[in-house]
VEXLUMDO-367863 format. One record per residue: x, y, z of N, C-alpha, C in turn; residue in one letter. Coordinates in pm, whole numbers, padded with zeros to 5 digits, always signed. Each point is the difference from the previous one (the first is absolute). Last residue first. Layout:
# VEXLUMDO-367863
XYZXYZXYZA;...
END
This chain:
# VEXLUMDO-367863
+03428+03218+06196+00050-00033-00133-00085-00114-00056F;-00016+00397+00428-00057-00116-00069+00061-00013-00140V;+00269+00202+00434-00113+00041-00084-00045-00122-00079I;+00297+00101+00497-00030-00072-00124-00107+00073-00078R;+00398+00126+00398-00138+00017-00047-00016-00068-00134S;+00419+00045+00234-00074-00121+00033-00145+00009-00043S;+00329+00355-00033+00008-00096-00112-00063-00135+00036L;+00042+00360+00317-00099+00035-00101-00001-00100-00116L;+00255-00207+00375-00058+00133+00014-00106+00025-00105G;+00301-00383-00157-00010+00051+00136-00067+00137-00001D;-00030-00461-00350+00051+00133+00027-00019+00039+00145G;+00036-00468-00322-00052+00056+00124+00065+00135+00025K;-00131-00346-00454+00104+00054+00086-00065+00065+00121G;-00287-00066-00357+00116-00076-00048+00125+00051+00073R;-00453+00186+00038+00027-00113+00088+00114-00087-00046G;-00171+00425-00189-00080-00115-00043+00022-00122+00088S;+00241+00410+00060-00141+00033+00016-00091-00116-00037L;+00468-00040-00067-00031+00006+00143-00149+00026+00022L;+00159+00010-00442+00006-00136+00052-00032-00002+00149R;+00037+00417-00217-00123-00070-00040-00001-00142+00056A;+00390+00249+00069-00111+00063+00072-00130-00074-00031F;+00380-00118-00243+00003-00058+00134-00111+00059+00086E;+00048+00177-00432-00042-00140-00007-00002-00063+00138V;+00163+00441-00051-00146-00004-00019-00050-00144-00002A;+00447+00105+00276-00044-00001-00139-00153-00005-00007T;+00210+00246+00420+00012-00134-00055-00044+00004-00146L;+00017+00318+00489+00054-00006-00136+00020-00145-00040E;-00226+00371+00405+00006-00136-00054+00055+00005-00142L;-00065+00316+00484+00052-00004-00135+00016-00145-00043M;-00345+00253+00375+00104-00098-00026+00042+00004-00146E;-00213+00452+00188-00031-00142+00000+00121-00088-00026G;-00064+00505+00012+00042-00070+00121-00028-00148+00005G;-00306+00342-00298+00141+00003+00035+00027-00088+00122E;-00407-00063-00392+00043+00096+00101+00152-00008+00026R;-00113-00354-00305-00115+00055+00071+00054+00085+00116R;+00198-00210-00515+00008+00038+00140-00138+00037+00055R;+00331-00233-00445-00131+00033+00056+00016+00037+00148Y;+00269-00119-00508+00022+00046+00136-00131+00056+00055A;+00152-00399-00396-00041+00137+00023+00023+00035+00146G;+00038-00445-00413+00008+00067+00129-00049+00143+00002G;+00070-00373-00346-00137+00021+00049-00004+00082+00129A;+00419-00114-00208-00082+00060-00105-00139+00035+00050V;+00364-00027+00386-00028-00079-00120-00092+00072-00096G;-00004+00066+00552+00099+00008-00108-00039-00090-00116T;-00247+00285+00429+00002-00127-00072+00092+00015-00120L;-00109+00259+00495+00071+00011-00127+00010-00140-00062R;-00286+00282+00406+00019-00128-00068+00065+00024-00135L;-00139+00228+00513+00069+00031-00125+00032-00135-00063L;-00394+00165+00391+00109-00084-00052+00064+00068-00119F;-00414+00024+00442+00082+00066-00102+00111-00095-00047P;-00481-00186+00184+00134+00040+00041+00071+00076-00112S;-00449-00225+00017+00011+00146-00007+00140+00051+00037Q;-00238-00481-00239+00050+00060+00123+00012+00151-00021F;-00155-00292-00346-00020-00092+00112+00045+00058+00134R;+00050+00199-00447-00136+00021+00051-00028-00088+00122S;+00407-00026-00255-00001+00113+00092-00138+00028+00057A;+00055-00343-00331+00075-00033+00122-00011+00112+00103W;-00179+00081-00428-00081-00097+00073+00065-00035+00133D;+00244+00278-00289-00120+00070+00046-00087-00093+00084R;+00373-00186-00211+00042+00087+00111-00121+00072+00057V;-00071-00254-00383+00024-00087+00115+00041+00082+00122M;-00045+00223-00408-00131-00035+00054+00013-00094+00119D;+00393+00120-00228-00057+00118+00065-00136-00031+00061A;+00206-00334-00260+00067+00018+00128-00058+00119+00076T;-00153-00084-00438-00045-00103+00094+00058+00024+00138F;+00157+00269-00342-00136+00040+00037-00061-00101+00096R;+00422-00093-00186+00009+00110+00095-00136+00047+00046G;+00033-00326-00339+00032-00057+00130+00012+00109+00107D;-00099+00170-00432-00087-00114+00030+00026-00049+00142H;+00249+00360-00185-00138+00038-00027-00099-00114+00022D;+00480-00055+00057-00055+00093+00100-00147+00029-00024A;+00215-00474-00146+00008+00140-00040-00066+00088+00104T;+00184-00545-00132-00045+00090+00105+00023+00144-00044M;+00029-00570-00142-00015+00134-00053-00058+00089+00109E;+00288-00420+00155-00129+00032-00060+00002+00140-00056I;+00399-00410+00093-00055+00132+00032-00136+00019-00066P;+00194-00483+00164-00003+00088-00116-00058+00135+00039K;+00047-00431+00263+00123+00076-00016+00007+00085-00124G;-00351-00300+00208+00071-00046-00119+00127+00079-00028I;-00283+00093+00385+00014-00146-00005+00087-00045-00118A;-00117+00461+00058+00095-00044+00103+00025-00150-00009R;-00325+00183-00286+00132+00053-00034+00106-00048+00098S;-00452-00095+00092+00052-00083-00108+00140+00043-00039I;-00227+00258+00325+00023-00137+00050+00066-00086-00107D;-00147+00428-00124+00125+00006+00076+00034-00139+00056I;-00405+00044-00209+00103+00017-00103+00138+00007+00066R;-00375-00005+00274+00031-00134-00050+00101+00006-00114H;-00161+00402+00179+00089-00065+00098+00032-00143-00042I;-00297+00241-00278+00130+00067+00004+00094-00070+00098W;-00454-00134-00025+00073-00043-00119+00142+00055+00003T;-00285+00149+00336+00032-00140+00019+00079-00056-00118D;-00170+00437-00028+00109-00004+00098+00046-00145+00023R;-00379+00068-00260+00118+00043-00074+00122-00004+00090T;-00410-00095+00198+00033-00106-00096+00122+00036-00084L;-00173+00320+00314+00067-00112+00064+00038-00109-00100I;-00246+00417-00132+00139+00013+00042+00065-00132+00037I;-00464+00049-00171+00072+00114-00058+00150-00005+00030Q;-00304-00334+00169+00001-00004-00146+00076+00116-00063F;-00039-00037+00484+00051-00125-00057+00017+00010-00150L;-00206+00354+00238+00145-00003+00021+00062-00124-00063E;-00466+00027-00014+00057+00108-00080+00153+00002+00014R;-00246-00299+00267+00011-00046-00138+00060+00109-00088F;+00138+00038+00506-00124-00005-00076+00024-00059-00138T;+00260-00083+00501+00004+00075-00125-00131-00020-00073F;+00302-00088+00514-00120-00009-00083+00018+00082-00128A;+00435-00217+00259-00112+00090+00026-00116-00023-00096G;+00418-00256+00030+00047+00137+00008-00114+00100+00023A;-00077-00468-00057+00084+00012+00119+00053+00143+00018V;-00460-00038-00247+00131-00057-00027+00082+00014+00128D;-00555+00045-00199+00100+00009+00105+00129-00070-00042Q;-00459+00270-00251+00070-00124+00030+00107+00025+00106L;-00487+00225-00244+00118+00023+00083+00060-00134+00040R;-00366+00243-00394+00048-00117+00075+00127+00038+00075V;-00360+00211-00345+00030+00045+00137+00041-00116+00091P;+00062+00088-00556-00076-00078+00097+00040+00039+00143L;+00204+00172-00412-00113+00076+00053-00080-00078+00105H;+00377-00171-00263+00046+00094+00104-00116+00074+00066R;-00031-00313-00382-00019-00053+00134+00041+00096+00110L;+00057+00108-00474-00141-00021+00034-00018-00036+00148R;+00438+00056-00185-00073+00128-00006-00144-00016+00046R;+00261-00385-00043+00047+00079+00114-00071+00136+00003R;-00073-00282-00367-00077-00039+00118+00047+00072+00126W;+00235+00080-00409-00141+00042-00014-00079-00032+00126R;+00447-00147-00023-00008+00146+00014-00143+00049-00010L;+00080-00455-00083+00020+00032+00141-00010+00150+00024T;-00017-00160-00447-00122-00030+00076+00013+00034+00148P;+00392+00053-00265-00103+00101-00029-00133-00031+00069E;+00359-00316+00063+00036+00135+00046-00112+00100-00025I;+00030-00486-00120-00092+00048+00103+00030+00143+00043V;+00260-00262-00329-00139+00013-00047-00091+00067+00101A;+00459-00103+00106-00007+00105-00101-00145+00026-00042E;+00075-00358+00293+00027+00127+00065-00011+00116-00099Y;-00037-00441-00161-00119+00040+00074+00019+00134+00070R;+00368-00191-00223-00103+00038-00096-00127+00047+00068G;+00345-00171+00267+00040+00129-00056-00104+00049-00101L;-00059-00430+00180-00025+00103+00100+00037+00139-00053L;+00094-00373-00271-00145+00018+00014-00032+00112+00099Q;+00448-00125-00045-00046+00072-00119-00151+00022+00004E;+00198-00258+00343+00038+00141+00011-00051+00079-00119V;-00282-00431+00116+00139+00028-00034+00028+00149+00018S;-00377-00274+00293+00023+00072-00125+00149+00020-00025L;-00212-00194+00397+00012-00096-00109+00034+00067-00132H;-00087+00238+00416+00128-00072+00009+00022-00097-00115S;-00375+00307+00138+00074+00027-00123+00133-00074-00004R;-00312-00005+00374-00084-00030-00116+00068+00028-00134E;+00220+00092+00426-00032-00142-00011-00075-00032-00129A;+00102+00459+00110+00119-00078-00033-00034-00146-00026V;-00348+00287+00137+00054+00047-00128+00120-00084-00043Q;-00183-00069+00429-00084-00057-00106+00056+00039-00137V;+00200+00192+00377+00034-00142-00009-00080-00070-00109A;-00100+00453+00098+00133-00012-00063+00038-00147-00019N;-00393+00097+00239-00017+00026-00143+00133-00016-00073A;+00009-00034+00468-00069-00113-00060-00015+00017-00150G;+00177+00355+00244+00096-00110-00001-00062-00125-00063D;-00267+00385+00075+00084+00014-00118+00104-00111-00009V;-00284+00030+00386-00068-00049-00122+00084+00010-00125P;+00261-00053+00462-00087+00100-00059-00068-00056-00124Q;+00339-00225+00272-00139-00024+00035-00096+00104-00054K;+00507-00237-00163-00060+00107+00078-00146-00030+00022G;+00281-00267-00275+00104+00048+00092-00048+00119+00081D;-00283-00450-00210+00046+00136-00030+00108+00040+00100T;-00282-00406+00004+00073-00002-00127+00051+00139-00041R;-00294-00201+00378+00141+00027+00027+00086+00002-00124G;-00495-00046+00053+00077-00124-00017+00149+00019+00027Q;-00309+00366+00013-00048-00097+00100+00080-00129-00004A;+00088+00327-00329+00042+00048+00131-00038-00100+00108I;-00150-00085-00434+00145-00019+00008+00052+00044+00137F;-00449+00085-00103+00023-00143+00029+00149-00028+00013R;-00123+00429-00129-00042-00020+00139+00019-00146+00041A;+00076+00119-00451+00108+00042+00088-00034-00017+00147G;-00322-00066-00339+00087-00116+00013+00116+00032+00095V;-00282+00359-00085-00080-00108+00058+00086-00125+00022R;+00189+00372-00223-00015+00026+00144-00083-00109+00069Y;+00068-00025-00469+00129-00006+00066-00013+00022+00150Q;-00387+00044-00275+00046-00139+00009+00130-00009+00079H;-00169+00427-00105-00076-00064+00108+00043-00145+00020L;+00195+00227-00362+00040+00065+00125-00070-00065+00119F;-00129-00124-00430+00128-00061+00034+00051+00058+00132Q;-00385+00193-00174-00030-00138+00042+00128-00074+00040L;+00034+00447-00175-00057-00005+00136-00031-00142+00047P;+00374+00178-00346-00119-00085-00008-00059-00015+00140N;+00409+00227-00089-00065+00031-00127-00130-00079-00017S;+00294-00046+00377-00043+00139+00000-00057+00044-00134F;+00170-00443+00056-00106+00022+00099-00052+00141-00003G;+00364-00111-00273-00121-00063-00050-00115+00016+00098E;+00423+00156+00131-00051+00081-00111-00129-00059-00056A;+00220-00245+00335-00053+00125+00054-00059+00085-00111A;+00218-00399-00125-00125-00025+00070-00063+00126+00055G;+00426+00027-00204-00102-00033-00099-00135-00018+00068V;+00367+00071+00280-00024+00119-00082-00111-00025-00102L;+00148-00366+00265-00075+00099+00078-00035+00122-00085H;+00277-00327-00192-00136-00050+00016-00088+00097+00078G;+00457+00101-00033-00066+00018-00129-00144-00050+00006L;+00266-00080+00369-00037+00141-00006-00066+00033-00132L;+00180-00429+00061-00120+00018+00082-00050+00145-00008D;+00409-00093-00208-00111-00064-00073-00131+00013+00077R;+00395+00145+00207-00035+00093-00108-00117-00057-00080V;-00005-00181+00482+00108+00013-00096-00041+00104-00104T;-00212-00033+00516-00004-00003-00145+00136+00002-00067W;-00139+00046+00481-00070-00120-00049+00015-00020-00150A;+00190+00386+00241+00056-00126+00050-00063-00125-00060A;+00101+00475-00208-00127-00053+00049+00027-00145+00039C;+00346+00225-00201-00016+00054+00135-00136-00034+00059D;+00186-00342-00364-00017+00146+00005-00008+00045+00145T;+00232-00450-00282-00082+00052+00108-00008+00152-00007Q;+00077-00338-00433+00069+00073+00105-00099+00058+00102K;-00084-00249-00426-00005-00074+00127+00065+00073+00115S;-00003+00165-00454-00139-00009+00045-00012-00070+00135W;+00410+00071-00273-00031+00094+00108-00142-00012+00053D;+00215-00238-00380+00053-00048+00127-00041+00085+00119A;-00120+00120-00455-00065-00125+00041+00044-00045+00139D;+00023+00522-00100+00061-00119-00058-00067-00126+00056D;-00214+00509-00060+00045-00099+00097+00055-00122-00072V;-00211+00401-00197+00146-00006+00001+00055-00106+00095S;-00469+00112-00056+00047-00061-00125+00152-00010-00005R;-00208+00218+00366-00034-00143+00001+00052-00069-00125L;+00043+00470+00027+00091-00068+00091-00026-00150+00001L;-00292+00264-00252+00134+00000-00061+00100-00071+00090A;-00435+00065+00166+00000-00100-00107+00138-00008-00065L;-00067+00337+00319+00004-00132+00062+00006-00108-00106M;-00057+00438-00144+00136-00022+00048+00014-00136+00068R;-00427+00133-00140+00086-00021-00117+00144-00028+00042V;-00317+00112+00334-00029-00132-00056+00093-00031-00118Y;+00030+00430+00184+00054-00101+00091-00028-00141-00050E;-00179+00373-00235+00146-00010-00016+00058-00109+00087T;-00458+00099+00047+00027-00066-00128+00151-00018-00020R;-00135+00238+00385-00044-00140+00006+00033-00073-00129A;+00079+00468+00029+00097-00077+00077-00036-00149+00003L;-00306+00292-00201+00123-00004-00080+00106-00084+00071R;-00396+00086+00228-00019-00103-00103+00117-00007-00095W;+00004+00325+00353-00020-00133+00058-00005-00107-00107I;+00003+00460-00120+00132-00054+00030-00010-00140+00058E;-00396+00241-00084+00065-00035-00127+00136-00064+00025A;-00238+00158+00382-00065-00113-00065+00069-00042-00129D;+00299+00230+00384-00122+00035-00072-00054-00118-00079G;+00299-00006+00472+00007-00014-00145-00134+00035-00063L;+00094+00232+00467-00008-00137-00052+00015-00001-00152P;+00234+00402+00272-00134-00046-00040+00005-00146-00045A;+00306+00307+00354+00010-00086-00119-00137-00059-00032L;+00133+00278+00385-00050+00075-00115+00000-00083-00128Q;+00171-00157+00418-00139+00034+00029-00063+00085-00110D;+00464-00130-00011-00087-00114-00022-00146+00033+00024I;+00411+00299-00181-00083-00002+00121-00106-00107-00018D;+00495+00023-00232-00143+00002-00028-00075-00010+00132I;+00523+00179-00145-00086-00080+00086-00146+00020-00036W;+00417+00209-00188-00090-00084-00078-00094-00084+00085D;+00372+00295+00138-00109+00084-00052-00104-00082-00076T;+00403-00191+00185-00090+00039+00108-00118+00081-00052A;+00210-00329-00356+00057+00093+00096-00105+00038+00104T;+00095-00450-00343-00095+00100+00048+00065+00088+00107T;+00169-00387-00281+00072+00123+00033-00093+00111+00045T;+00042-00578-00023-00089+00113-00021+00070+00127+00047N;+00281-00430-00174-00066+00058+00116-00093+00114-00041M;
END
């Protein structure tokens, strides 16, 4: 359990966003940790269902590779969204947002590859993806998600790393293996998620998140007291479960 005391509450309205150097350190570490988890998956576990209803662990691997390859190659990125629009029109996706179409293309177009081929491609694309994320963040583009609108800067600096992180949890839950989790990495992600979540409303609250990635956050006095694990908090914010009250607010993953 997290042993944060009353004197350790973090005022959420004073919590600064992640700095530029930290953003890219966290991004690289998350890709490396994801690769390590993927390489630990047993042969029998690739067919297991994940919390992403349309995907097995093997499908999720195809998505991870396809997404990274799309974000490291602007032409591939455009291809995925163009073909994805057709997939949506044909009813071949589990959602109607443009990203749902692109996700379906990523999985479908890599379904013929072996796991080892996909793992090799994922490892090879990490550094190119990081380079292109730095470049593409400057484009003045705005996109829409079921959890709200977001900019290319938010996508490439934060959301793609956040998405990889929550998928690492998806895989861990599906295969029943623990993931590497540390306060200086996963805890920093959680703090930024809390900051983003709290920006969606102005209500006072006390939020105590337990576990290695946890912490204690508040806004003013007299608010609702919430206590849950940091992982479950992130799952609720990503739509993997249904929260009540303030925990019904979503953020983009």
